[in-house]
C-alpha positions as CSV (number, residue, x, y, z in Angstrom):
1,M,42.2,-33.5,-18.3
2,E,44.9,-32.3,-16.1
3,R,48.2,-34.0,-15.8
4,A,48.5,-35.9,-12.5
5,V,51.4,-34.6,-10.4
6,P,53.7,-37.3,-9.0
7,L,53.6,-37.0,-5.3
8,A,57.2,-36.2,-3.6
9,V,58.9,-39.4,-2.3
10,P,59.3,-38.2,1.6
11,L,63.1,-38.6,2.6
12,G,64.0,-41.1,5.5
13,Q,64.8,-39.8,9.1
14,A,68.6,-40.0,8.3
15,E,68.2,-37.8,5.1
16,V,66.2,-35.3,6.7
17,F,68.7,-34.9,9.7
18,Q,71.5,-34.5,7.1
19,A,69.7,-31.9,5.2
20,L,68.8,-29.9,8.2
21,Q,72.6,-30.4,9.3
22,R,73.7,-28.6,6.0
23,L,71.1,-25.8,6.1
24,H,72.3,-25.0,10.0
25,M,76.0,-25.4,9.7
26,T,78.5,-22.8,11.0
27,I,82.3,-23.1,10.2
28,F,83.8,-21.8,13.7
29,S,87.6,-22.5,12.9
30,Q,90.2,-23.1,10.1
31,S,93.9,-23.9,10.0
32,V,96.3,-24.4,7.1
33,S,98.7,-27.2,7.1
34,P,102.5,-26.7,7.6
35,C,103.0,-27.5,4.0
36,G,100.5,-24.7,3.0
37,K,98.6,-27.3,0.8
38,F,95.7,-28.1,2.8
39,L,92.9,-26.3,4.8
40,A,91.0,-27.7,7.8
41,A,87.9,-26.6,8.7
42,G,85.7,-27.2,11.9
43,N,82.1,-26.9,12.3
44,N,79.3,-26.9,14.9
45,Y,78.7,-30.5,14.5
46,G,82.2,-31.4,15.9
47,Q,83.5,-32.4,12.3
48,I,86.8,-31.5,10.6
49,A,87.0,-31.4,7.0
50,I,90.4,-31.2,5.1
51,F,90.4,-29.5,1.7
52,S,93.0,-29.5,-0.8
53,L,94.2,-25.8,-1.5
54,S,96.0,-26.3,-4.6
55,A,93.2,-28.2,-6.2
56,A,90.4,-25.9,-5.0
57,L,92.1,-22.7,-5.9
58,S,93.1,-23.8,-9.5
59,S,92.0,-21.7,-12.3
60,E,90.9,-25.2,-13.7
61,A,89.1,-26.2,-10.3
62,K,85.9,-28.4,-10.7
63,E,83.3,-28.9,-8.3
64,E,84.7,-32.3,-7.3
65,S,87.9,-30.4,-6.4
66,K,86.2,-28.0,-4.0
67,R,84.9,-31.2,-2.0
68,P,86.9,-32.3,1.3
69,V,89.6,-34.8,0.8
70,V,88.7,-36.3,4.0
71,T,85.8,-35.7,6.9
72,F,85.9,-36.9,10.4
73,Q,84.2,-36.5,13.7
74,A,86.8,-34.7,16.1
75,H,84.4,-33.6,18.9
76,D,81.2,-34.2,20.5
77,G,80.2,-30.3,20.3
78,P,81.3,-27.4,18.2
79,V,85.4,-27.2,16.9
80,Y,85.6,-23.5,18.2
81,S,89.5,-23.2,17.4
82,M,92.2,-24.9,15.6
83,V,96.0,-24.0,15.2
84,S,98.7,-26.1,13.3
85,T,102.2,-27.1,14.2
86,D,104.8,-28.6,12.1
87,R,103.5,-31.9,12.4
88,H,100.1,-31.6,14.1
89,L,96.6,-30.1,13.9
90,L,95.3,-28.9,17.4
91,S,91.7,-28.5,17.7
92,A,89.6,-27.3,20.6
93,G,85.9,-27.7,21.5
94,D,83.8,-27.7,24.7
95,G,86.3,-27.9,27.7
96,E,89.3,-29.6,25.8
97,V,92.0,-29.8,23.3
98,K,92.9,-32.5,21.1
99,A,96.0,-33.3,18.8
100,W,95.8,-35.1,15.4
101,L,98.7,-36.0,13.0
102,W,98.4,-34.2,9.4
103,A,100.0,-37.4,7.8
104,E,97.5,-39.5,9.2
105,M,94.5,-37.2,8.5
106,L,95.6,-37.1,4.9
107,K,95.7,-41.0,4.5
108,K,92.0,-41.1,5.7
109,G,93.0,-43.1,8.9
110,C,92.8,-40.4,11.6
111,K,92.8,-41.2,15.2
112,E,93.0,-38.8,18.1
113,L,96.6,-38.7,19.2
114,W,96.0,-37.1,22.5
115,H,93.7,-34.7,24.5
116,R,93.9,-32.5,27.6
117,Q,91.6,-30.7,29.6
118,P,92.5,-27.5,31.5
119,P,92.1,-27.4,35.3
120,Y,88.8,-26.0,35.7
121,R,87.4,-24.8,39.2
122,T,84.8,-27.6,39.2
123,S,84.3,-30.8,37.3
124,L,80.9,-29.4,36.1
125,E,82.6,-26.7,34.4
126,V,82.9,-27.5,30.8
127,P,83.3,-24.0,29.1
128,E,84.2,-23.5,25.4
129,I,87.6,-23.0,24.3
130,N,87.5,-20.1,21.6
131,A,91.1,-19.4,20.9
132,L,94.5,-21.5,20.8
133,L,97.8,-19.6,20.5
134,L,101.1,-21.5,19.9
135,V,104.3,-19.8,21.8
136,P,107.5,-21.3,19.6
137,K,110.0,-20.3,21.9
138,E,108.7,-22.0,25.0
139,N,107.0,-24.8,23.1
140,S,103.7,-24.2,24.8
141,L,100.0,-23.6,24.0
142,I,97.7,-20.9,25.3
143,L,93.9,-21.7,25.4
144,A,91.3,-19.3,26.2
145,G,87.4,-19.2,26.4
146,G,84.5,-19.3,28.4
147,D,86.0,-19.6,31.7
148,C,87.6,-15.9,31.2
149,Q,91.0,-17.4,31.8
150,L,94.2,-18.0,29.8
151,H,95.7,-21.4,30.4
152,T,99.3,-22.1,29.2
153,M,100.2,-26.0,28.5
154,D,103.5,-27.4,27.9
155,L,103.7,-29.3,24.6
156,E,106.2,-31.4,25.9
157,T,104.7,-32.9,29.0
158,G,101.1,-32.0,28.5
159,I,100.9,-30.2,32.0
160,F,99.2,-26.8,32.4
161,T,101.8,-24.7,33.9
162,R,100.0,-21.3,34.8
163,V,96.5,-19.6,34.6
164,L,96.2,-15.8,33.8
165,R,93.2,-14.2,35.3
166,G,91.9,-10.7,34.6
167,H,89.1,-10.8,32.0
168,T,85.5,-10.4,33.4
169,D,83.6,-12.0,30.4
170,Y,84.6,-14.8,28.3
171,I,87.4,-14.7,25.6
172,H,87.3,-14.5,21.9
173,C,90.9,-14.1,20.5
174,L,94.6,-14.2,21.3
175,A,97.9,-12.7,19.5
176,L,101.3,-13.2,20.2
177,R,104.3,-10.4,20.5
178,E,107.0,-12.7,19.8
179,R,109.8,-10.5,20.8
180,S,108.6,-9.5,24.2
181,P,107.2,-12.4,24.7
182,E,103.8,-11.0,25.5
183,V,100.2,-12.2,24.7
184,L,97.2,-10.0,23.8
185,S,93.6,-11.2,24.6
186,G,90.3,-9.8,23.9
187,G,87.0,-10.6,25.0
188,E,83.3,-9.9,25.7
189,D,84.2,-7.6,28.3
190,G,85.4,-5.1,25.5
191,A,89.0,-5.2,26.9
192,V,92.2,-5.9,25.3
193,R,94.8,-7.2,27.9
194,L,98.5,-7.3,27.6
195,W,100.2,-10.4,29.5
196,D,103.8,-10.8,30.2
197,L,104.6,-14.7,29.8
198,R,107.8,-14.1,32.0
199,T,106.0,-13.0,34.9
200,A,102.6,-14.4,34.2
201,K,101.1,-10.8,35.0
202,E,98.8,-8.5,33.3
203,V,100.8,-5.4,32.1
204,Q,98.5,-3.1,30.2
205,T,94.7,-3.0,29.6
206,I,93.3,-1.0,26.7
207,E,89.2,-0.7,27.0
208,V,88.6,0.1,23.4
209,Y,85.0,0.9,23.4
210,K,85.7,3.5,25.9
211,H,87.3,5.8,23.1
212,E,84.7,7.9,21.4
213,E,86.3,7.5,18.0
214,C,86.1,3.7,18.1
215,S,82.8,3.2,19.9
216,R,79.8,1.5,18.2
217,P,77.1,1.1,20.9
218,H,74.7,-0.7,18.6
219,N,77.4,-3.4,18.1
220,G,78.4,-3.6,21.6
221,R,81.7,-3.7,23.0
222,W,83.2,-7.1,22.5
223,I,86.5,-7.7,20.8
224,G,86.3,-10.4,18.2
225,C,89.7,-10.2,16.5
226,L,93.4,-9.4,17.3
227,A,96.6,-9.0,15.7
228,T,99.7,-7.4,16.5
229,D,103.1,-6.4,14.8
230,S,105.8,-5.2,17.4
231,D,104.6,-2.1,18.8
232,W,101.3,-1.9,16.8
233,M,98.0,-3.9,17.5
234,V,94.9,-4.0,15.4
235,C,91.6,-5.0,16.7
236,G,87.8,-5.1,16.0
237,G,84.7,-6.5,16.9
238,G,81.8,-4.4,18.2
239,P,84.1,-1.2,18.4
240,A,85.4,-0.1,14.9
241,L,88.5,-2.0,13.5
242,T,91.2,0.1,14.9
243,L,95.1,0.4,14.7
244,W,96.7,1.0,18.1
245,H,100.3,2.1,19.2
246,L,100.6,-0.1,22.2
247,R,103.3,1.9,24.1
248,S,101.1,4.9,24.2
249,S,97.8,3.1,24.3
250,T,96.8,5.3,21.3
251,P,94.3,4.7,18.5
252,T,96.1,6.0,15.6
253,T,93.8,4.9,12.7
254,V,89.9,4.0,12.7
255,F,89.1,2.1,9.5
256,P,85.9,3.1,7.9
257,I,84.3,-0.4,7.8
258,R,80.7,-0.5,9.2
259,A,80.4,-4.4,9.9
260,P,81.9,-6.2,12.7
261,Q,85.2,-8.0,12.1
262,K,85.7,-11.8,12.8
263,H,89.4,-12.2,11.8
264,V,92.3,-9.7,11.1
265,T,95.9,-10.1,10.3
266,F,98.9,-7.7,9.1
267,Y,100.0,-8.1,5.5
268,Q,103.4,-6.3,4.8
269,D,102.2,-2.8,5.5
270,L,98.7,-3.7,5.1
271,V,95.7,-4.8,7.4
272,S,93.4,-7.3,6.1
273,P,90.1,-7.9,8.0
274,S,87.6,-10.7,7.2
275,L,84.1,-9.1,7.5
276,S,81.1,-11.1,9.1
277,L,78.6,-9.4,6.8
278,L,80.4,-9.9,3.4
279,P,80.4,-12.9,1.0
280,P,83.6,-14.7,0.5
281,P,85.9,-14.7,-2.3
282,L,85.7,-18.6,-2.6
283,T,83.1,-21.2,-1.2
284,L,84.1,-24.7,-0.5
285,P,81.5,-27.5,0.3
286,F,81.7,-29.4,3.5
287,S,80.5,-32.5,1.9
288,G,79.6,-33.5,-1.6
289,D,75.7,-33.7,-2.0
290,P,74.8,-31.7,-5.0
291,R,71.0,-31.4,-3.7
292,A,72.2,-29.0,-0.8
293,P,70.9,-25.3,-1.0
294,S,73.6,-22.6,-1.3
295,L,73.9,-19.9,1.4
296,S,76.4,-17.1,1.9
297,S,77.3,-15.7,5.3
298,A,80.4,-15.6,7.3
299,D,79.1,-16.1,10.4
300,S,76.2,-18.8,10.0
301,V,77.5,-20.9,7.3
302,G,75.0,-23.0,5.5
303,W,75.8,-25.2,2.1
304,P,78.3,-24.9,0.7
305,G,79.5,-22.1,2.9
306,P,82.4,-19.8,2.9
307,L,85.4,-21.8,4.3
308,C,88.2,-20.1,2.6
309,Q,87.6,-16.3,4.0
310,P,90.4,-16.1,6.5
311,V,92.5,-17.8,3.9
312,A,92.3,-15.4,1.6
313,A,93.0,-12.7,4.2
314,E,96.3,-14.6,5.0
315,R,97.4,-14.9,1.4
316,G,96.8,-11.0,1.0
317,A,94.2,-11.8,-1.8
318,E,91.7,-8.9,-2.5
319,G,88.3,-9.9,-2.5
320,P,84.8,-9.1,-1.1
321,G,85.3,-11.2,2.1
322,A,89.2,-10.3,2.7
323,R,89.9,-6.5,2.1
324,L,93.3,-4.9,2.3
325,L,93.3,-1.5,4.0
326,P,96.4,0.8,4.2
327,R,97.8,1.2,7.9
328,A,98.0,4.8,7.4
329,A,94.5,5.5,6.4
330,Q,94.5,8.5,8.8
331,P,97.5,10.8,9.9
332,Q,99.4,8.9,12.8
333,P,102.0,9.8,15.2
334,Q,105.6,8.3,14.7
335,P,106.5,7.0,18.2
336,A,108.4,4.1,17.0
337,A,110.0,2.2,13.8
338,R,108.1,-0.3,12.5
339,C,108.9,-3.6,11.1
340,A,108.8,-3.9,7.1
341,R,107.3,-7.3,7.1
342,V,104.6,-8.4,9.5
343,Q,104.7,-11.8,11.6
344,G,101.0,-11.6,12.7
345,G,99.1,-14.8,13.9
346,S,97.7,-16.3,10.6
347,G,96.4,-19.8,11.4
348,R,99.7,-21.3,9.9
349,G,100.8,-22.1,13.4
350,H,102.1,-18.4,14.5
351,G,105.6,-19.3,13.1
352,V,105.9,-23.0,14.3
353,A,105.0,-24.5,10.9
354,G,107.7,-25.0,8.4
355,R,107.9,-25.3,4.7
356,Q,108.2,-29.1,4.9
357,G,105.8,-31.6,3.7
358,C,102.8,-32.2,5.8
359,G,103.8,-34.5,8.8
360,Q,107.6,-34.6,8.0
361,A,108.9,-32.0,10.2
362,S,111.2,-33.1,13.2
363,H,109.5,-32.0,16.4
364,A,106.2,-33.5,17.6
365,P,104.3,-32.2,20.9
366,L,103.4,-34.5,23.4
367,S,104.4,-37.7,21.6
368,S,101.7,-40.4,21.0
369,R,100.9,-41.1,24.7
370,S,97.3,-40.4,25.6
């Protein structure tokens, strides 16, 4: 006589919805706290989760220490981009940017401090904001995304002061040349554009895909990542990951990486890309359900999902998801002296974040008025 097989108990609608959420979760953005101890990760459901890096990266880390300290609903749609100041976490989604106090988030009592919406052309236009960039010298924030424009917001007043137009398709990434001051932007149109913040004008355009050594027609021409170090720029995406000398608009090194890149940064005299098709060196779950299946993809994150991939790139850690490449992979010209240590955009506030404890720094953008 055969043993009876017990029927599976059907899950309720809420449990089914949560399981589907975890299976289709994508991590769009990450930012490290000013004290360097916490990681904020934003997903496609508008949630932000805060992880303790010291606990999760410990050699004695357990599953419990890899779970978020707190998770909260930040936006109605996906959290496309985030950046940290000395006290605040700024997050952007569909058509708006919001501010959160790091000190409040860590106390599990987080409330939105303020929110702002760029001046779009019509009230019906709600484009996604794909990139945020802090400009410390002028205490401003640059936003860019689906409307193909760069918007500059004064962090003291919350007023949008200028709009930079030139891209013909939506923008993916931004990078700051602090000495100039100039901003680089890259997008779906395949161009990297250099903007002078003093004159609010475009001063240089590099169409990467038009150079035969960089072109990869099967991947398209989109620019997905940017980083700059004085007179040097590294960019990738559809075209191959390439090091450029900006003054001469010359590609000096084409790195032999087949997969498109989603993040890149300079680390001392190395270039550290984060690849979209490689598994990460560390995975952190977005919540603590042990029944959730485990997926591994840097683009479409399931459960537990790679949340620390760009962090490894920032830290210069070698691993399958954060490779360190020498800049001089090929012979290159010597047009100008280069800095010994790089100050690339790294998700730590692009130079604004200090070494104080989270929420203890002196300056606060847009004080608490909403």
